[in-house]
C-alpha positions in Angstrom: -53.5 -219.3 -14.7 -57.1 -220.1 -13.5 -60.0 -217.7 -13.9 -61.6 -217.6 -10.4 -65.1 -217.3 -11.8 -64.8 -220.6 -13.7 -64.9 -223.9 -11.9 -61.9 -226.0 -12.9 -63.9 -229.1 -13.6 -66.7 -227.5 -15.5 -66.9 -228.2 -19.3 -67.1 -225.2 -21.6 -68.0 -225.0 -25.3 -66.9 -221.4 -25.5 -63.3 -221.0 -26.6 -63.1 -217.6 -24.9 -63.9 -219.1 -21.5 -61.3 -221.9 -21.6 -59.0 -221.9 -18.5 -55.4 -223.1 -18.9 -54.5 -225.2 -15.9 -51.0 -226.5 -15.2 -50.9 -229.0 -12.3 -47.8 -230.7 -11.2 -48.3 -234.1 -9.6 -46.7 -234.7 -6.2 -46.0 -231.0 -5.6 -45.0 -230.5 -2.0 -45.0 -227.0 -0.7 -43.1 -227.9 2.5 -40.0 -229.0 0.6 -40.1 -226.8 -2.5 -37.7 -223.9 -2.6 -38.5 -220.4 -3.9 -36.1 -221.1 -6.8 -38.1 -224.2 -7.8 -41.4 -222.2 -7.6 -39.8 -219.5 -9.8 -38.8 -222.1 -12.4 -42.3 -223.5 -12.5 -43.7 -220.0 -12.8 -41.3 -219.3 -15.7 -42.3 -222.5 -17.5 -46.0 -221.7 -17.1 -45.5 -218.1 -18.4 -43.5 -219.3 -21.3 -46.4 -221.7 -22.3 -48.8 -218.7 -22.1 -46.5 -216.7 -24.3 -46.3 -219.5 -26.8 -50.1 -219.4 -27.0 -50.0 -215.6 -27.7 -50.9 -214.5 -24.2 -48.8 -211.7 -22.6 -47.9 -213.1 -19.2 -45.4 -210.4 -18.1 -47.5 -209.4 -15.1 -47.7 -213.0 -13.9 -44.0 -213.6 -13.8 -42.5 -214.0 -10.3 -39.0 -213.6 -9.1 -37.7 -215.3 -6.0 -35.9 -213.0 -3.5 -32.1 -213.4 -3.6 -29.7 -213.2 -0.7 -27.3 -210.2 -1.2 -23.9 -211.4 -2.3 -22.3 -209.7 0.8 -24.5 -211.8 3.1 -24.3 -215.0 1.1 -20.5 -214.9 1.2 -20.3 -214.9 5.0 -22.6 -217.9 5.5 -20.8 -220.6 7.5 -20.8 -224.2 6.3 -23.1 -226.6 8.1 -20.1 -228.4 9.6 -18.7 -225.3 11.2 -17.1 -225.7 14.6 -18.3 -224.0 17.8 -15.3 -221.6 17.7 -16.1 -220.7 14.1 -19.7 -220.0 15.0 -18.6 -217.8 18.0 -16.2 -215.8 15.8 -18.8 -215.3 13.1 -21.4 -214.1 15.7 -18.8 -211.6 17.0 -18.6 -209.9 13.6 -22.3 -209.3 13.0 -25.2 -207.5 14.7 -27.1 -209.8 17.0 -30.4 -209.5 15.0 -32.4 -212.5 13.8 -31.8 -211.7 10.1 -28.0 -211.4 10.6 -27.8 -214.6 12.5 -29.9 -216.4 9.9 -27.8 -215.2 7.0 -24.6 -216.2 8.8 -25.5 -219.5 10.4 -28.5 -220.6 8.4 -30.4 -223.4 10.2 -27.6 -224.3 12.6 -28.5 -224.2 16.2 -26.6 -222.1 18.7 -26.7 -221.8 22.5 -27.1 -218.8 24.7 -23.5 -219.4 25.9 -22.2 -219.0 22.4 -24.0 -215.6 22.0 -22.5 -214.4 25.3 -19.0 -215.6 24.2 -19.3 -213.8 20.9 -20.3 -210.6 22.7 -17.2 -210.9 25.0 -15.0 -211.6 22.0 -16.3 -208.6 20.1 -15.5 -206.4 23.2 -12.0 -207.8 23.4 -11.4 -207.3 19.7 -12.6 -203.7 20.0 -10.1 -203.2 22.8 -7.4 -204.7 20.7 -8.1 -202.3 17.8 -7.9 -199.2 20.1 -4.6 -200.3 21.7 -3.2 -201.2 18.3 -4.1 -197.7 16.9 -2.4 -196.1 19.9 0.7 -198.4 19.3 0.8 -197.4 15.7 0.7 -193.7 16.6 3.6 -194.2 19.0 5.6 -196.1 16.4 5.2 -193.2 14.0 6.1 -190.8 16.8 9.2 -192.9 17.6 10.3 -192.6 13.9 10.0 -188.8 14.3 12.1 -188.9 17.4 14.9 -190.9 15.7 14.9 -188.4 12.9 15.1 -185.4 15.3 17.9 -187.0 17.3 19.9 -187.4 14.1 19.4 -183.7 13.4 20.6 -182.8 16.9 23.7 -185.0 16.6 24.6 -183.3 13.3 23.8 -179.8 14.6 22.6 -176.8 12.7 24.3 -175.4 9.6 27.2 -173.1 10.6 26.0 -170.3 8.3 22.2 -170.7 8.0 21.4 -172.4 11.3 18.4 -174.6 11.5 16.2 -174.7 8.3 12.4 -174.5 8.5 11.9 -178.3 7.7 14.5 -179.2 10.4 12.8 -177.0 13.0 9.4 -178.6 12.2 10.9 -182.1 12.6 12.4 -181.1 16.0 9.1 -179.6 17.2 7.1 -182.7 16.1 9.3 -184.7 18.4 9.0 -182.4 21.4 5.4 -181.2 21.0 2.2 -183.2 21.0 0.1 -183.4 17.9 -2.5 -181.1 19.4 0.2 -178.5 20.5 1.8 -178.6 17.0 -1.5 -178.0 15.3 -2.6 -175.3 17.8 0.6 -173.3 17.2 0.2 -173.7 13.4 3.8 -174.8 13.1 3.3 -176.0 9.5 2.7 -172.4 8.3 4.5 -169.9 10.7 7.8 -168.2 10.0 11.2 -169.4 10.9 11.6 -166.9 13.7 8.4 -168.2 15.4 9.6 -171.7 14.9 12.9 -170.9 16.6 11.0 -169.3 19.5 8.9 -172.4 19.9 12.0 -174.6 19.8 13.5 -172.6 22.7 10.3 -173.2 24.7 9.9 -176.9 24.0 13.4 -178.2 23.5 13.6 -179.2 27.2 10.5 -181.3 27.1 11.0 -184.9 28.2 10.1 -187.7 25.7 8.0 -190.5 27.1 7.5 -192.2 23.8 9.6 -195.3 24.5 8.0 -195.8 27.9 4.5 -195.4 26.4 5.3 -197.7 23.6 6.6 -200.5 25.9 3.4 -200.2 28.0 1.3 -200.4 24.9 3.1 -203.5 23.7 2.4 -205.1 27.1 -1.3 -204.2 26.8 -1.5 -205.7 23.3 0.1 -208.9 24.5 -2.3 -209.3 27.4 -5.2 -208.5 25.0 -3.8 -211.2 22.6 -3.8 -213.8 25.4 -7.5 -213.0 26.0 -8.2 -213.5 22.3 -6.2 -216.7 22.3 -4.5 -215.8 19.0 -0.9 -217.2 18.7 -0.6 -215.4 15.4 -1.3 -212.0 16.9 1.0 -212.7 19.9 3.8 -213.5 17.5 3.2 -210.2 15.6 3.4 -208.2 18.9 6.6 -209.9 20.0 8.2 -209.0 16.7 
């Protein structure tokens, strides 16, 4: 710590005006990291503390990279494909690119490829969600067909849970919700079943079309692992 009003090379006979100077020979600002500067600052403040001087206000703390950002930084020997995939998963801002790639150089072509990859992955997620909804609907259909094969109870007829299962098969999610089929009486459920039981089911056709879309999307993404999952 140097008092600005005192020249560093001026002798002083007054103990109150003594300036404590800590100079490190060969100190290079161009190659020194913030962590090294923090270490030097800590050592200097500790010396002041040993002399009985409160140096809390002089302590510095180097900024840290958040753990979430530090964990996604690529190694310096990352391939071009790894760089493109990493760029596709982050916002294209200077800080995000820096925290992800560090000092690695990238081309404008890689940025364009990452944008296209991000668009294709977004398309994949939308189709996959649609496929999962259809798979769930197909499970409802199989359950309803089992109920039809067994038929209603000879004495009580269809129960309320059975009617709801049948209606979930024949009605869309929006129709089922609009009719409040989860809370209406058995008589109303029977009336709805008479209306909708002749509806044609296009679940299998839609599911096959969705599978085809997913496979074509996987080919664009060049992911053999995803293609294998779709084929299964």
